[in-house]
TIMARZA-900604 format. One record per residue: residue in one letter; x, y, z of N, C-alpha, C in turn. Coordinates in steps of 0.02 Angstrom, whole numbers, padded with zeros to 5 digits, always signed. Layout:
N
AXYZXYZXYZ;...
This chain:
397
M-01378+00060+00851-01367+00103+00791-01382+00058+00733;T-01438+00074+00694-01458+00038+00635-01438+00076+00570;A-01387+00058+00539-01362+00097+00478-01370+00049+00420;T-01396+00078+00362-01406+00042+00303-01359+00065+00245;I-01320+00023+00220-01277+00043+00166-01321+00050+00099;N-01310+00106+00065-01342+00120+00002-01302+00091-00057;K-01319+00032-00080-01285-00004-00130-01268+00037-00191;E-01320+00067-00217-01315+00105-00277-01270+00165-00271;R-01271+00198-00217-01233+00256-00207-01158+00234-00200;L-01145+00181-00160-01077+00160-00152-01046+00139-00220;L-01082+00098-00257-01053+00075-00318-01045+00132-00370;S-01092+00180-00367-01089+00243-00410-01020+00281-00390;D-01006+00285-00327-00947+00321-00302-00880+00281-00328;L-00884+00217-00320-00825+00176-00336-00809+00175-00410;F-00863+00169-00451-00853+00168-00526-00841+00241-00551;G-00872+00287-00519-00863+00354-00542-00794+00379-00532;Q-00766+00366-00472-00697+00388-00464-00646+00351-00511;G-00668+00289-00532-00624+00251-00572-00619+00273-00644;K-00659+00327-00662-00651+00358-00729-00598+00411-00728;I-00577+00435-00666-00529+00487-00659-00460+00461-00666;G-00428+00477-00724-00361+00451-00734-00357+00383-00773;W-00418+00359-00794-00418+00295-00828-00406+00309-00902;H-00364+00261-00931-00347+00265-01000-00363+00199-01032;A-00409+00195-01080-00433+00136-01111-00373+00096-01140;G-00372+00031-01125-00319-00015-01146-00259-00012-01103;R-00253+00035-01060-00194+00040-01018-00212+00033-00943;G-00262+00065-00921-00278+00064-00853-00277+00132-00818;M-00269+00133-00752-00267+00188-00709-00197+00220-00711;Q-00197+00290-00728-00138+00329-00718-00152+00381-00672;R-00135+00371-00605-00156+00424-00559-00105+00424-00500;A-00041+00447-00525+00013+00452-00478+00003+00508-00429;A+00033+00505-00373+00030+00559-00324+00052+00624-00354;Y+00016+00678-00342+00032+00743-00363+00021+00753-00434;S-00008+00712-00468-00025+00720-00539-00094+00757-00548;E-00105+00780-00607-00169+00816-00616-00225+00769-00604;A-00223+00707-00620-00274+00660-00613-00287+00647-00537;Y-00230+00645-00502-00235+00637-00428-00271+00696-00397;A-00256+00756-00417-00286+00816-00389-00363+00818-00405;E-00377+00792-00463-00447+00791-00486-00485+00744-00445;A-00454+00679-00429-00487+00629-00393-00497+00652-00319;R-00447+00688-00293-00457+00711-00224-00510+00764-00216;E-00512+00805-00267-00563+00856-00267-00632+00824-00275;W-00637+00775-00314-00702+00739-00325-00725+00704-00258;F-00681+00675-00225-00698+00642-00160-00714+00697-00107;E-00676+00752-00107-00691+00803-00059-00762+00832-00070;G-00783+00838-00132-00849+00862-00148-00902+00811-00120;K-00891+00749-00129-00934+00697-00099-00938+00702-00026;M-00879+00713+00004-00879+00717+00078-00919+00779+00101;R-00910+00833+00069-00942+00897+00093-01021+00888+00079;A-01038+00853+00022-01113+00844+00012-01141+00799+00063;A-01101+00759+00097-01124+00715+00149-01126+00753+00219;G-01104+00815+00218-01104+00854+00281-01040+00843+00319;L-00990+00814+00293-00930+00810+00328-00885+00873+00327;K-00849+00881+00375-00795+00938+00379-00735+00910+00348;T-00708+00946+00292-00653+00922+00260-00593+00963+00267;R-00533+00933+00259-00470+00972+00262-00419+00932+00219;V-00369+00964+00193-00313+00939+00157-00253+00959+00194;D-00211+00912+00217-00153+00930+00253-00094+00946+00211;G-00038+00962+00238+00020+00992+00208+00048+00947+00149;V+00045+00881+00157+00068+00839+00103+00018+00816+00053;G-00045+00834+00066-00097+00816+00019-00144+00764+00040;N-00143+00739+00100-00194+00691+00128-00259+00729+00135;L-00312+00693+00118-00380+00723+00126-00418+00684+00179;F-00452+00727+00224-00491+00699+00277-00559+00728+00278;G-00609+00688+00295-00679+00708+00302-00705+00683+00368;R-00738+00729+00407-00748+00715+00475-00822+00725+00496;L-00847+00678+00534-00918+00683+00563-00908+00686+00636;E-00924+00739+00673-00915+00745+00742-00962+00700+00778;G-00936+00666+00831-00977+00624+00879-00986+00660+00942;R-01007+00618+00991-01011+00650+01056-00947+00663+01088;S-00896+00625+01066-00828+00630+01093-00776+00653+01037;R-00726+00684+01059-00670+00703+01018-00626+00638+00994;R-00635+00586+01035-00601+00521+01018-00626+00502+00949;T-00580+00477+00908-00599+00470+00834-00585+00399+00812;I-00633+00372+00772-00617+00308+00736-00610+00335+00663;M-00551+00316+00633-00542+00330+00563-00541+00269+00521;M-00567+00280+00456-00566+00227+00408-00538+00257+00345;G-00509+00217+00301-00486+00245+00238-00431+00202+00207;S-00399+00236+00153-00347+00201+00116-00319+00258+00069;H-00299+00239+00009-00264+00289-00032-00301+00300-00099;L-00283+00355-00131-00313+00373-00195-00267+00366-00257;D-00203+00359-00245-00156+00357-00299-00148+00285-00325;S-00124+00277-00386-00116+00212-00421-00046+00203-00447;V-00032+00139-00460+00028+00124-00499+00010+00139-00572;D+00063+00145-00612+00050+00155-00683+00014+00088-00709;N-00039+00104-00749-00079+00048-00782-00112+00006-00728;G-00137+00038-00672-00166+00000-00622-00242-00007-00631;G-00274-00027-00574-00349-00037-00576-00386+00011-00534;I-00447+00003-00527-00491+00057-00493-00507+00038-00420;Y-00488-00022-00395-00505-00046-00333-00451-00037-00280;D-00388-00044-00301-00331-00039-00253-00326+00033-00221;G-00350+00036-00158-00349+00101-00124-00415+00135-00122;P-00442+00158-00180-00506+00195-00180-00565+00158-00152;L-00564+00089-00154-00619+00050-00125-00624+00068-00050;G-00567+00072-00013-00564+00089+00056-00593+00156+00072;V-00577+00205+00027-00603+00274+00036-00676+00278+00024;A-00700+00249-00030-00772+00250-00047-00810+00213+00008;A-00784+00157+00032-00819+00118+00085-00824+00162+00149;A-00767+00195+00168-00770+00233+00229-00822+00288+00223;L-00825+00325+00168-00872+00374+00159-00943+00345+00163;E-00956+00289+00134-01024+00263+00134-01043+00240+00205;V-00997+00212+00241-01012+00193+00310-01033+00255+00352;I-00993+00304+00349-01012+00365+00387-01078+00395+00363;R-01091+00396+00298-01157+00424+00275-01214+00376+00302;S-01202+00310+00302-01256+00269+00324-01270+00280+00398;I-01218+00291+00440-01227+00301+00511-01261+00368+00518;E-01237+00416+00485-01271+00484+00493-01344+00483+00476;E-01363+00447+00421-01432+00442+00400-01475+00400+00445;S-01443+00359+00489-01483+00324+00534-01511+00362+00589;G-01486+00421+00597-01514+00468+00643-01485+00458+00713;A-01441+00407+00720-01407+00396+00788-01338+00432+00788;A-01323+00469+00839-01264+00503+00845-01210+00453+00874;P-01156+00447+00838-01102+00399+00863-01068+00431+00924;E-01045+00389+00968-01008+00413+01025-00942+00440+01007;H-00906+00408+00958-00842+00434+00933-00855+00477+00872;S-00805+00521+00861-00808+00557+00795-00781+00507+00744;L-00807+00515+00685-00792+00469+00630-00757+00506+00576;E-00703+00474+00545-00663+00508+00496-00645+00465+00439;V-00644+00496+00380-00620+00460+00317-00553+00491+00308;G-00501+00446+00296-00437+00468+00275-00419+00445+00204;A-00402+00491+00160-00381+00473+00090-00312+00497+00084;F-00266+00444+00088-00195+00461+00091-00163+00464+00022;I-00108+00502+00019-00071+00514-00044-00007+00472-00042;G+00015+00453-00103+00080+00422-00111+00091+00353-00075;E+00034+00315-00077+00045+00246-00049+00084+00201-00093;E+00080+00209-00156+00113+00166-00203+00189+00183-00209;G+00232+00142-00219+00307+00144-00214+00340+00211-00232;E+00385+00204-00281+00427+00265-00296+00386+00318-00330;P+00408+00382-00332+00469+00408-00306+00471+00430-00233;L+00417+00410-00192+00415+00432-00125+00418+00376-00074;G+00437+00319-00099+00452+00258-00051+00394+00223-00030;G+00333+00240-00052+00273+00202-00029+00247+00224+00040;T+00180+00220+00049+00146+00240+00110+00172+00308+00139;F+00185+00355+00092+00209+00419+00104+00163+00461+00149;G+00099+00469+00122+00055+00511+00159+00034+00484+00226;S+00030+00419+00233+00010+00389+00297+00070+00391+00346;R+00130+00384+00319+00188+00395+00362+00195+00466+00389;A+00178+00516+00345+00180+00588+00367+00127+00596+00420;F+00072+00566+00411+00014+00574+00464+00035+00543+00528;A+00074+00486+00526+00093+00452+00582+00157+00482+00614;G+00184+00527+00582+00245+00562+00609+00309+00515+00606;L+00311+00472+00552+00364+00426+00548+00417+00442+00490;L+00411+00499+00461+00457+00517+00408+00519+00554+00446;P+00579+00537+00432+00639+00572+00454+00646+00638+00426;S+00681+00681+00461+00696+00749+00435+00737+00742+00368;G+00714+00783+00320+00747+00782+00257+00727+00732+00211;Y+00680+00691+00226+00659+00636+00185+00639+00653+00115;R+00675+00622+00064+00663+00634-00006+00654+00711-00023;R+00697+00749+00007+00693+00821+00004+00690+00849-00073;E+00734+00823-00106+00740+00849-00182+00675+00829-00218;T+00651+00769-00209+00587+00750-00243+00529+00792-00218;L+00522+00799-00152+00471+00838-00124+00471+00911-00143;D+00532+00937-00150+00536+01007-00174+00506+01014-00245;G+00515+00962-00284+00489+00959-00352+00413+00961-00349;F+00384+00932-00295+00313+00934-00293+00287+00990-00255;G+00329+01034-00233+00307+01094-00194+00286+01080-00125;V+00318+01027-00093+00303+01009-00026+00362+01023+00017;S+00351+01071+00062+00408+01092+00104+00417+01044+00167;E+00476+01049+00199+00490+01015+00262+00440+01031+00316;E+00422+01094+00315+00372+01120+00368+00303+01085+00353;A+00285+01076+00290+00221+01049+00273+00219+00973+00297;V+00275+00939+00285+00280+00869+00308+00270+00867+00384;T+00304+00904+00421+00301+00907+00492+00231+00922+00517;A+00201+00970+00483+00132+00994+00504+00080+00941+00490;S+00095+00890+00447+00046+00840+00426+00039+00783+00476;K+00079+00784+00530+00070+00737+00584+00007+00745+00617;G-00033+00693+00625-00099+00696+00654-00095+00705+00731;N-00150+00723+00761-00160+00722+00831-00174+00653+00854;L-00119+00612+00858-00128+00540+00861-00164+00517+00927;A-00157+00553+00981-00185+00536+01044-00257+00534+01044;N-00288+00569+00993-00362+00570+00990-00395+00515+00951;Y-00354+00469+00927-00378+00415+00884-00387+00350+00922;A-00443+00322+00922-00458+00257+00958-00440+00198+00913;A-00449+00207+00845-00437+00152+00798-00433+00177+00729;F-00401+00135+00688-00402+00145+00612-00422+00078+00580;F-00468+00085+00532-00486+00024+00495-00476+00037+00420;E-00451-00015+00384-00440-00009+00314-00469-00068+00277;L-00516-00056+00237-00547-00109+00191-00506-00105+00127;H-00482-00167+00103-00440-00166+00044-00453-00230+00007;I-00439-00229-00056-00439-00295-00095-00378-00330-00071;E-00379-00399-00073-00326-00435-00054-00264-00431-00095;Q-00269-00426-00161-00218-00418-00208-00173-00484-00217;G-00210-00539-00201-00175-00604-00206-00230-00659-00211;P-00213-00720-00219-00262-00774-00233-00288-00813-00174;F-00262-00798-00114-00277-00838-00055-00352-00849-00042;L-00390-00794-00042-00460-00801-00029-00501-00839-00081;E-00494-00816-00138-00530-00845-00197-00514-00923-00204;R-00450-00941-00196-00434-01015-00208-00466-01054-00151;R-00479-01026-00093-00507-01064-00040-00581-01054-00029;G-00611-01014-00074-00682-01003-00072-00701-00960-00015;L-00659-00920+00011-00671-00874+00072-00696-00811+00048;Q-00740-00779+00090-00767-00714+00074-00730-00652+00103;I-00696-00667+00160-00668-00612+00196-00597-00638+00222;G-00547-00590+00212-00483-00604+00247-00473-00553+00305;V-00447-00579+00360-00436-00538+00417-00359-00535+00432;P-00324-00490+00405-00249-00486+00417-00230-00479+00492;F-00187-00520+00514-00157-00510+00579-00093-00472+00580;G-00056-00468+00523+00006-00431+00517+00017-00411+00447;I+00058-00360+00435+00076-00334+00372+00154-00343+00357;V+00168-00365+00301+00243-00380+00288+00287-00320+00295;G+00350-00327+00316+00396-00276+00311+00423-00279+00238;V+00447-00223+00216+00476-00219+00143+00540-00187+00149;T+00594-00221+00122+00662-00196+00117+00681-00196+00044;R+00706-00140+00018+00728-00137-00049+00807-00125-00050;L+00843-00169-00086+00914-00164-00089+00931-00141-00163;N+00969-00085-00170+00994-00066-00233+01063-00096-00241;I+01068-00134-00294+01130-00175-00310+01163-00150-00373;T+01223-00130-00367+01257-00104-00423+01316-00152-00441;V+01316-00183-00498+01372-00228-00522+01415-00188-00570;K+01476-00188-00556+01526-00153-00593+01574-00197-00631;G+01580-00184-00694+01630-00223-00736+01671-00172-00780;E+01672-00188-00843+01714-00145-00887+01680-00140-00953;A+01657-00078-00977+01628-00075-01043+01679-00081-01095;N+01659-00118-01150+01706-00134-01203+01666-00151-01267;H+01703-00154-01320+01669-00168-01386+01641-00238-01385;A+01577-00247-01400+01545-00313-01399+01564-00360-01453;G+01596-00334-01505+01615-00374-01562+01688-00396-01562;T+01729-00357-01529+01801-00374-01531+01831-00397-01469;T+01794-00394-01412+01823-00417-01347+01805-00489-01341;P+01858-00534-01335+01850-00606-01328+01803-00619-01264;M+01760-00671-01268+01716-00686-01215+01753-00701-01148;A+01809-00733-01155+01846-00754-01090+01878-00692-01059;E+01887-00638-01092+01919-00580-01069+01877-00524-01047;R+01808-00540-01050+01762-00481-01034+01749-00476-00958;K+01740-00415-00938+01713-00400-00870+01641-00377-00880;D+01598-00426-00896+01531-00409-00920+01483-00403-00858;A+01466-00340-00845+01422-00329-00784+01354-00363-00793;M+01328-00365-00854+01263-00395-00865+01265-00472-00850;R+01316-00504-00873+01325-00574-00862+01331-00589-00788;A+01369-00549-00752+01377-00560-00682+01313-00548-00643;A+01275-00492-00663+01208-00478-00632+01159-00535-00644;A+01160-00558-00709+01116-00614-00723+01129-00678-00683;G+01194-00691-00672+01216-00748-00631+01192-00740-00563;F+01201-00679-00536+01176-00665-00466+01101-00675-00459;I+01065-00650-00506+00993-00654-00503+00970-00723-00509;H+01000-00759-00554+00982-00833-00563+00992-00869-00496;S+01056-00863-00468+01073-00896-00406+01030-00872-00346;W+01009-00809-00348+00968-00779-00293+00898-00816-00294;F+00869-00821-00356+00804-00853-00359+00805-00927-00343;E+00860-00961-00358+00868-01029-00341+00868-01036-00265;W+00902-00993-00233+00907-00991-00157+00836-00975-00130;M+00805-00929-00158+00735-00906-00134+00687-00962-00137;D+00693-01005-00190+00649-01061-00196+00647-01109-00137;G+00700-01107-00097+00707-01149-00039+00684-01116+00027;Q+00662-01055+00019+00644-01017+00084+00569-01017+00091;K+00549-01005+00155+00475-01003+00165+00459-00936+00204;N+00397-00916+00198+00372-00859+00230+00406-00792+00209;M+00431-00795+00150+00465-00733+00122+00460-00736+00049;V+00448-00673+00019+00450-00672-00058+00497-00615-00073;C+00516-00611-00141+00563-00565-00166+00541-00544-00237;N+00569-00491-00262+00558-00468-00328+00618-00429-00356;V+00632-00438-00425+00675-00394-00456+00636-00367-00515;G+00611-00303-00507+00565-00274-00555+00597-00212-00590;V+00658-00193-00567+00697-00135-00601+00763-00160-00615;L+00787-00149-00679+00852-00167-00698+00872-00121-00753;E+00935-00091-00747+00966-00046-00794+01036-00064-00813;A+01050-00069-00877+01115-00082-00902+01149-00022-00930;L+01211-00010-00911+01248+00052-00938+01312+00029-00973;P+01331+00064-01027+01301+00120-01053+01233+00115-01092;G+01210+00054-01098+01146+00042-01131+01147+00047-01203;H+01201+00017-01236+01206+00015-01310+01212-00054-01334;V+01180-00072-01387+01171-00141-01410+01242-00173-01427;S+01288-00129-01447+01359-00160-01464+01409-00140-01412;V+01389-00127-01350+01440-00114-01296+01426-00167-01240;V+01479-00202-01219+01474-00245-01165+01456-00199-01101;P+01404-00212-01065+01389-00170-01007+01442-00164-00957;G+01456-00101-00940+01512-00090-00883+01482-00085-00820;E+01416-00079-00818+01378-00070-00755+01308-00091-00762;V+01284-00125-00709+01213-00149-00706+01186-00127-00636;R+01126-00099-00639+01095-00081-00573+01024-00115-00573;F+01008-00143-00515+00944-00171-00505+00923-00169-00433;V+00856-00174-00423+00830-00169-00356+00801-00236-00336;L+00823-00261-00281+00801-00322-00252+00753-00308-00192;E+00693-00329-00201+00641-00312-00148+00628-00378-00108;L+00627-00369-00039+00614-00426+00007+00556-00410+00048;R+00509-00461+00055+00449-00452+00102+00438-00513+00144;S+00421-00498+00208+00402-00547+00253+00369-00515+00311;V+00328-00554+00349+00300-00530+00412+00349-00546+00469;D+00406-00582+00451+00457-00597+00500+00520-00556+00484;D+00534-00502+00517+00592-00458+00501+00656-00494+00502;S+00663-00548+00545+00726-00582+00548+00740-00622+00486;L+00690-00640+00448+00700-00673+00383+00725-00622+00335;V+00701-00566+00332+00726-00513+00287+00796-00496+00300;K+00811-00487+00366+00880-00469+00384+00926-00524+00360;A+00909-00588+00371+00951-00645+00350+00962-00646+00276;A+00907-00628+00237+00911-00627+00168+00957-00576+00145;G+00956-00514+00176+01001-00461+00163+01075-00478+00170;V+01089-00519+00225+01157-00544+00236+01179-00593+00177;K+01129-00637+00155+01139-00681+00101+01155-00641+00036;A+01119-00591+00023+01128-00551-00039+01203-00521-00036;L+01220-00498+00021+01289-00468+00027+01342-00518+00017;E+01332-00582+00042+01380-00636+00032+01386-00653-00046;M+01327-00658-00076+01328-00676-00145+01358-00621-00192;S+01350-00559-00170+01380-00503-00209+01451-00507-00216;K+01485-00540-00167+01556-00544-00164+01583-00603-00209;M+01541-00636-00244+01561-00694-00279+01553-00683-00358;L+01561-00619-00383+01550-00603-00446+01611-00585-00488;S+01666-00610-00465+01729-00598-00503+01723-00620-00579;P+01749-00582-00624+01799-00526-00617+01765-00463-00606;C+01697-00460-00593+01658-00397-00580+01655-00389-00506;S+01632-00332-00484+01622-00315-00412+01552-00292-00407;A+01530-00286-00344+01459-00263-00331+01454-00225-00268;L+01410-00177-00267+01396-00136-00208+01321-00142-00188;V+01307-00162-00126+01240-00173-00103+01220-00120-00054;E+01172-00078-00068+01152-00025-00027+01075-00031-00010;T+01056-00011+00051+00984-00016+00071+00952+00046+00045;L+00902+00034-00002+00866+00091-00030+00810+00116+00020;G+00781+00071+00057+00730+00085+00101+00714+00022+00141;A+00689+00025+00204+00670-00033+00244+00611-00012+00291;K+00556-00043+00285+00500-00035+00326+00487-00100+00363;P+00483-00095+00431+00476-00156+00468+00404-00189+00463;A+00400-00250+00472+00335-00284+00481+00298-00260+00539;V+00234-00265+00538+00191-00240+00596+00135-00292+00609;M+00125-00302+00671+00069-00344+00690+00008-00296+00703;L-00051-00313+00678-00105-00273+00690-00135-00285+00761;D-00177-00238+00786-00202-00241+00850-00242-00303+00864;E-00225-00340+00914-00259-00405+00927-00331-00399+00944;R-00345-00346+00977-00419-00337+01000-00457-00322+00937;L-00435-00282+00893-00471-00266+00832-00476-00324+00780;V-00418-00361+00778-00417-00421+00736-00473-00468+00758;K-00476-00477+00824-00527-00526+00850-00597-00497+00838;M-00605-00431+00850-00675-00399+00834-00694-00408+00764;I-00647-00399+00717-00668-00411+00642-00685-00482+00628;K-00642-00529+00653-00658-00597+00638-00720-00620+00671;E-00735-00602+00730-00800-00618+00766-00859-00587+00732;S-00850-00524+00705-00905-00490+00668-00921-00525+00606;A-00866-00548+00571-00878-00588+00508-00917-00648+00520;D-00895-00684+00575-00929-00747+00595-01002-00736+00610;K-01019-00684+00649-01087-00667+00664-01128-00649+00604;A-01097-00618+00555-01133-00600+00491-01143-00658+00443;G-01111-00711+00462-01112-00773+00420-01067-00773+00361;F-01017-00733+00363-00967-00726+00310-00907-00778+00326;S-00892-00819+00274-00833-00860+00283-00768-00818+00283;A-00730-00827+00337-00672-00782+00349-00614-00819+00377;A-00554-00799+00361-00492-00825+00392-00442-00775+00408;L-00404-00786+00459-00345-00743+00476-00289-00760+00428;M-00254-00705+00409-00204-00712+00357-00153-00655+00364;P-00092-00667+00342-00045-00607+00334-00058-00564+00275;S-00041-00503+00270-00046-00463+00211+00024-00462+00182;G+00028-00489+00119+00090-00487+00082+00108-00424+00049;A+00059-00378+00045+00065-00311+00017+00070-00261+00075;S+00104-00206+00064+00104-00155+00117+00045-00108+00102;H+00021-00080+00156-00040-00034+00153-00031+00021+00199;D-00076+00072+00190-00071+00132+00237-00081+00106+00307;A-00114+00054+00320-00125+00027+00391-00059+00007+00418;S-00006-00001+00380+00057-00022+00406+00092+00031+00451;P+00107+00091+00426+00133+00143+00470+00084+00165+00524;I+00020+00165+00506-00028+00191+00556-00034+00142+00616;A-00018+00079+00602-00022+00029+00655+00029+00036+00709;H+00084+00077+00689+00133+00089+00739+00114+00141+00790;V+00058+00178+00776+00041+00235+00819-00030+00233+00838;I-00076+00201+00805-00148+00194+00821-00169+00118+00817;P-00208+00095+00861-00235+00028+00851-00267+00024+00786;T-00249-00034+00747-00267-00039+00678-00294-00107+00662;G-00345-00110+00619-00367-00174+00590-00382-00166+00517;M-00382-00225+00480-00394-00225+00408-00447-00279+00393;I-00479-00266+00337-00524-00312+00306-00503-00322+00231;F-00497-00385+00211-00484-00400+00144-00543-00430+00106;V-00556-00409+00046-00605-00445+00003-00565-00475-00056;P-00593-00527-00086-00558-00562-00137-00545-00523-00201;S-00484-00541-00225-00464-00512-00291-00467-00571-00345;H-00508-00559-00392-00519-00611-00446-00451-00631-00479;N-00440-00699-00475-00376-00725-00501-00317-00700-00470;G-00323-00668-00410-00264-00638-00375-00232-00578-00410;V-00263-00545-00457-00234-00500-00501-00245-00428-00467;S-00190-00392-00463-00191-00324-00440-00133-00283-00472;H-00127-00219-00462-00082-00179-00497-00085-00189-00573;S-00144-00190-00598-00161-00207-00665-00229-00180-00687;K-00234-00164-00747-00303-00140-00774-00355-00191-00765;D-00331-00252-00762-00378-00314-00755-00399-00330-00683;E-00373-00288-00635-00393-00294-00567-00472-00296-00562;F-00498-00345-00523-00572-00350-00520-00590-00381-00455;T-00642-00353-00423-00675-00381-00366-00752-00372-00380;S-00792-00429-00368-00859-00424-00388-00898-00377-00343;E-00956-00352-00367-00999-00310-00326-01021-00342-00266;E-01033-00408-00268-01055-00441-00205-01002-00441-00152;D-00939-00454-00172-00884-00452-00126-00869-00378-00098;V-00875-00333-00145-00872-00263-00120-00919-00247-00068;L-00983-00261-00081-01035-00247-00034-01028-00284+00033;R-01010-00346+00026-01000-00385+00085-00946-00353+00132;G-00889-00329+00100-00839-00294+00139-00859-00235+00168;V-00898-00192+00135-00923-00131+00162-00968-00145+00219;E-01015-00192+00211-01062-00208+00263-01020-00232+00328;L-00968-00270+00317-00932-00288+00376-00893-00227+00405;L-00872-00187+00367-00834-00124+00393-00884-00086+00434;K-00945-00078+00410-00998-00042+00450-01009-00075+00516;Y-01019-00142+00515-01029-00182+00575-00974-00168+00626;V-00915-00172+00602-00858-00170+00642-00847-00100+00674;V-00859-00048+00631-00856+00022+00660-00909+00037+00711;C-00970+00006+00702-01023+00019+00751-01006-00018+00815;E-00975-00078+00808-00953-00116+00868-00895-00076+00905;A-00848-00053+00865-00795-00017+00897-00819+00051+00928;D-00871+00082+00899-00898+00141+00931-00928+00127+00995;R-00958+00064+01000-00991+00046+01062-00941+00022+01115;R-00888-00010+01090-00845-00042+01143-00778-00007+01159;L-00753+00033+01116-00688+00067+01127-00694+00127+01170;G-00641+00142+01208-00641+00202+01243-00621+00262+01204;
């Protein structure tokens, strides 16, 4: 099968979709279920149809485009279309545009693939309010009954629609996701390709520190039950502890003080502590440590609740090996590495053999309007994806 990537068409698609939801000076605003999201999905669906693919949108809003092969067994490629607030144009859509171009190039080669080929454009991969990797978890059948029901009702998504979005998983031979690295590992080492062997688990702890609201001018410092001071002490001690840990990272990116008045000692502070590692035992131990530290905030008290927990996942060894060997044969410098970010590949890997390809992120920047990957790196990643899919079509059952 000799398939040729159309460079101009690929880049036109990538940069064309990047205009939908883009705000100058701010970046991408394309949250799941927003008007910009619906426009981007419709735009991609039009591209898929123009390429002769059969399209469908499932109950939660995932978009699929399919080219029938000689077999119903399917190789899927893809990623997500939504963005964080003030994000960039590469995170997610690169994988969708790449998948579409790979299928077009194979179709234009005149060779009929053994497997059916499919593009998956998933919804709600980015964090809240749906907990991240929402669309791919729905496809994989991993969402519990009643999940985020109030939020989904607001989006007009019924429980029946979520249930109906589970894919016919037994028909899938493999899933591949091309993605920007979103970190500095590749660029700092002068590497062209990253081959993830595993994806971190993500646990989010909602921590509420309770004190006593009082007048900020008349309450003596020694007599205060200042929830902000206690929360700040916890966070400072937590990061000091984390500095001594390995193979795990954390973040505190959300913090709220109540009642939220400049002249009132905070009576309550809420923040979210996020933990990530490819080793679930490290995350579990960190959760125990956070609970221990929360009991040392006298005269205040604290409540630690699990907001969400996704386990780490190892990617399919056979596909990881296939990707690495394909990169080597193509003359691309490549290295095995863990993925510190979660991806749609994470839930899908629990139900379908899955592999990923990373291309460098300039300066390690992502989730930002300044996110950038060079055209050369984009094209290299798409060429490798094409090669891997053709190999998988030849070798997989």
